[in-house]
N, C-alpha and C positions, 0 to 999 in steps of 0.2 A: 229906313236900309234895309228892313228884310223884304219890303215888296220888288226894291230895286233890286234884289240878289234875286227874287224866283220870276222876275222882268230877265233877267239876264241869263238863268240856268235855262228859261223856255225858250227864248231863241236860239241860246247853244244846242242844246237840243233838236230842237226845230232844224235849226240850219244844216247839221250831224244828219237828220235822218232825209234830209230832201236829197243830200250828197250823195248816200249810200245806199238809198233805194229809187234814184232816178229810172227812169224808164227805160232810157237809151243805154245810159253807162252804168248803172245800178248794181248789175251782175258784176262785170267787170271788175269794177271797183271793190266790192265787198272780197272778190276774189283776191286780189291786189293784197288787200289789210290782212286774209288769212295766211300770205304765204309771206307777208313779210311778220307778220307773228311767229311764222314758225320758223323763220328764217334766224326772228333773236333768240327766240327757247332755246333751237340747237344751236346757234353760238355761246348761250349761257351756261348751257348745259359743257361742252368742248370747254371753256374755259375752267369751269369748275373742276371740271375732271383734270386737267391741268393743272391746275394751280394746286388740288388736294393730292395729288402724285408726289410733286413737288414738296408739298409739307413733311409728307410721310416720307421721303428721301432725307431730306435734311432736318429732321426730328430722329432718324434713326443714326445718321452721321454725328448729332449732338451726343447721342447715348453714347458711342461707341467713343467718342472721343473723351466721354467721362469718365468710362469704362477705362481704361487707358491708362487715365490719371492716377487710378487706385491699382492698377496691375504693376507689381513692382516685380515681375518673373520676367527669366529670358527671353528674350523674340528670339525667332532661326532668320536666322542668316540672311534666307531669300526673301522674308518680309520687311527687315530690313533697308535693303537693296530695293524691292519697290516702289517702298517708299519713300528713300531717295531719288526715284528717278520722278516718282507723281512730281518734285517739286522743281525737276530743272528747268522742265519747260516753264514755268514761271520768274525764273532766275538766269537763263541760259537762252542767245539764242539762237543757235546749234545744238539742241540736247543730243543729238546722237552722235554730236563730236567727243562726248565725256562716257567714258566706260568706269562703271560703279563696281567694284569689290568689298565684300563683307566678311572678314572672319573675326567670330566674338563678340559683334558689338564693334571691331574698328574697321573703319569703312576706308577703302583707297581709291581716290580718284587720279584717272589719268583722261589723256587725249589733249583735245586743244580749248580754246576761251580766250574771247576776250579780256585784255583789262579791266574793262569795265564793269568785267561779269564777274570779276574773281571774288573779290572782296563778299559782297553779298550773298553768294554761292554758298562759301566758307561756314557763314554766319550762319545761315538758313541748316544747311547740312548739320552744326554740331546738336540747333535744337531738334533735329528727327530725334522721335522717341524709340531708344533699344542702340540707337550711335553712342558710343563712351568716346570715341578718338576718331580724328579725321587726318588723315594722310596727303597731303600734296604733294603726288607728282603729276600733275595737269604744265600745260605748255604754254606762255601768257601769248598768243598775237597783237597785231597791231588792233591797237583801240578803236572800236566803232564808237563813232559820234553819235547817230541814229541810232543806236543797238537798243537801247531801252525806251523809245519809242513804240519800237514794233513786235518788244516780249511784251505776253501775256499775263497779265494779273493777276493774281489768286485771286480767284472767287472766297468774298466770304458769307462766313456760313448765313449771317443775317446782313440783311443791308437797308434800314431804316432809314440811316440816313446819308445813303448814296444816293445820285440820281438816278440809276438805272435802276428799277425794281423788279426782284424773280418775283413768277406768281403765285409762291405761296407769302409773301410780303405783301401782295396786294391784295391777296383772300386775306389777311389777318387784319389787314387796315381797316380795308373796306366792310368788314362783319362788325369790327370796333367802331367805327362810325357811322355804321348805318343802327346799330341798338342805341345808342345815344342821341344818334337824332331821335330815332321811334320812341326814346324816355323824354326828349322834351315835346314831342307832339300828343303825348296819350296823357302826362302829367293833367290831372284835372286843376291844381293851382299850382304857376309854371314860377319858383322863387327863381332870384339871380344865376346860382351855381345852373338849375336845369337850363335856362338861354344859353350860360355861358358853355356849356359840354355839349348841346345841341349844334351851338354854332362851331366848336371843334370837328365833333362828327360830320355835320355838314361838310368842311375841310376837307377830312378825313376821305370821306365818300366821292367827295370828285377827284381828289389827287389821286386816289387808288384806280378810277374808273379812268386815267388818263393813261391813253397808251403806251407812253413810254414812262410812267411815274412821275415827272417832273412837273404835274399841276396843268391844270386843263388850259388857262391864258398861250402856255409855248406851244404847248402840244395840239392841240386840237384845232388850231385854226387852216391848215391843212387837211385835205382831203384826198386821198389818190386811190387807184382800183385799176387795176389790169385784167381785160377782158381778152381772149382767145375766140377767133370763130375759123371752120374751114369753109369755105366757095369754091363749089365745083364747076371754077371756068379757072382760065391759065394766069396765072398774075400781071402780063403785061395788060389785059383786059381789066383786070379791080385796078390794077395800079391806075392804068389811064381814065377811070371813074371816079377815083375815090379823091382824085388830086385837081379836080376842076370844081370848083364848089360849086357851080352852077350846075351839075349833073348831083345834087343833095336834093335839087328841088321837084323831081322829078321821083323821088321815093319817100317825102314827107310834106307833110304840111303845117308841122311847125319849124318851119326854117320860111323865114319871108323876109323881103324886101332886101335881097342880095345885092351889093354894089363893092366895085373896086374903086379902090382907092387914088393903087397906083399898079405898079407890075407885080410886088411881091407884098400887097395889102390889101383887104379889103372885109367890108363888115356886112352884119347880117344883124335878124329880129328873127330870137325866138318868141316863141309863141304859148304864153303858159296863161292859165285861168283868169282872164281881167286883167292881161296887162302883157305887155312885147318887154321882153328883156333884149337892151344893145350890147351886142359883142362885136368886135372888132379885133382885129387878130392880122400877123404876120408873117410870114414862109421864113423860117428860118433854116431848113435843109432840105433839100430834095436830092434823092437817088435814085437813081434809073430802077425801076422792077424791084426796091428794097427798102425806102423809107420817107416819109412828109412829114416832117413837125413843123409846128406853127405855135406861136406865145402871144399871148394876148397883148392889147395896147393899153398905154396907160388910160385913153378915154371911155373904156370898154368898162363897164358896169359888172362884169366878172374877170378877175384874175385866173385866169391858168395855164397852161402849159400841157400841149396832147402832142403823143406820137403814134405813127401809125406806120408798122414795120411787116414786109410783104415776103412770105417764106414760100415757095415754090415745096410742093406736094404732092408728085408726079406731072399729071395735068390738072390738078386742083394747086389753091390757093390757102395758102394757112394767115389768117391774118392777127397780128396783136395791135391791140391799142392798151397803150398806159397814156392815162388822164389824171392831171393832178391840179386842183384847183383849190379854193380857197370859197369857201360859201360863206353868207353871211349869218351870223352865231357859228360859225366854226364845223365843228362835226354834231353837236346837238342839232342845228340850222339841217344840215343833210340830214339827219335821221327822222327831224320832224316833214320835210320835204317827201323822204321812204315810205311818210306812210301814207301819202294819198299820189305820189305815183310822179310826182314832179323834180326828183332830184335829177343829176347827173348821170347819175349809173341808169336807171329806167331810161333815160333818156336814148343813152346810145346803145340799150337792150333794142328798144323797140326799132333804130336806126338800122343797126348792124343787121338784120334781122329781116326788115324790109329791102337791104343791100341787096341782100344773100338771095331774095327769092326774085329779084327785080335782073340779076345778072343772071340767074341760073333757067328761068325762064320768058325774059322780056318783057315781062306785063309788069303794069307800074299798079299798084296797090291803087282798090277803088277809090275809097275815097281822093286819095290824089287825081285818081282825072278824071274824076268828079267834080272837082274842086277848078280844076284845070278846064275847064270842056266848059263849066257855067260861066267861066271869066272869061274866056276866049284866049287862055294867057300860050305863050309858046317862049320858053325857054331857050337862051340864043347862048354859044359859046362865048365865054368871055375870055379874058390873055390867057397864054400857057402859065405855065410857072416856070421860073428861073431853072435852069438844066442843071446847073451845081451853083452849092451854096456850102459853109462850112460844115464840117462834122457836128454835133452837139456838142461833146465834148470838149471841141475847141471854144464853145459857146461857156458864160458865166451860168449858174445852175438858175433859173428862177425860184423854183422852192427848194426849201433846207429837205431830205432823205424823209421818207414817209414809211410805213408800215401800209404794204400794199394789201388788198382784199382782192384774191384770185377767184374768176369763174370763168367755167370752161362752157362754152355755147354751141353744140354739135347741130 
């Protein structure tokens, strides 16, 4: 067993050394890995700073609430009015239509209010610290059936049991989970209690790392990002180039064997180390010099949704790419692929920069030109895209909402 472990370790280290110290691509791969590590570290530090400030603010709010409970002195009328107004937005659909006046703790409410909001507002105002009595001089209007759905909910001081976790909650739960897991892994003699607590800590850590705080399985299936690039070319030229998939072969060797299934559906192979990834998609929306939207087909090995939006900027074009997809193993698979530069974000980084250079200079990338010349290939124009399609908002969304990662490429 020990010999097998040593053999596996040696093979892994040898393969890693060959990959990162390759004579042709080693320097690029090492630089890419360093950039990914720096980006990850910067993101961790930024998230920790946000969580720490949120935790500090919540702790100060909790301390203020505790001091209020033991403070039985008179509260100034201005403070009482501010406290009441702070609660209006959580219980009234139109809080600006309600006027609040306080005199020695006796609060008077005037204005217009929906019948659905009246009882909840009076009950809440009566519990506000410093309020002694509440005088109702409100005018009740017609009840709004969907007003409660549009009202803001009052944020809970601590949201451990809610579906959406605040940064401070993630910090506390993740830190506790990491401690329990580390205690289990470093124990010399693991008891049943250590194993149970370690398993619980692993679950807490994974839940805290989830973008929405709802668990890895539900939130990490889809990855989305948004890229923006400015191309020094008129919008009609950029639109005409990118809405003809055959033109993509002029700037990259990673797209291969492009073929049309119909006037609005085509397939292609994405070249990855040691394999080709089959992707097929249909054109969902085309608006002249405005947008180009495609969705993956059921037979595609990768499920994705892609949007290209073209924004005129004088004689230049500002191109916005929005891409959502479900990578194998979810966000963990995306992160692992990003280390080796074979994720979707790295692909579009390279593709957009090549497209920008080609449209601005008219010169093909050297590797593409050399490859096509060696094989005697010629790119022929395929069928034109349909001129009019339903707007994206009229179609059922392919993906649930995700938190997008923004990247600016100039």
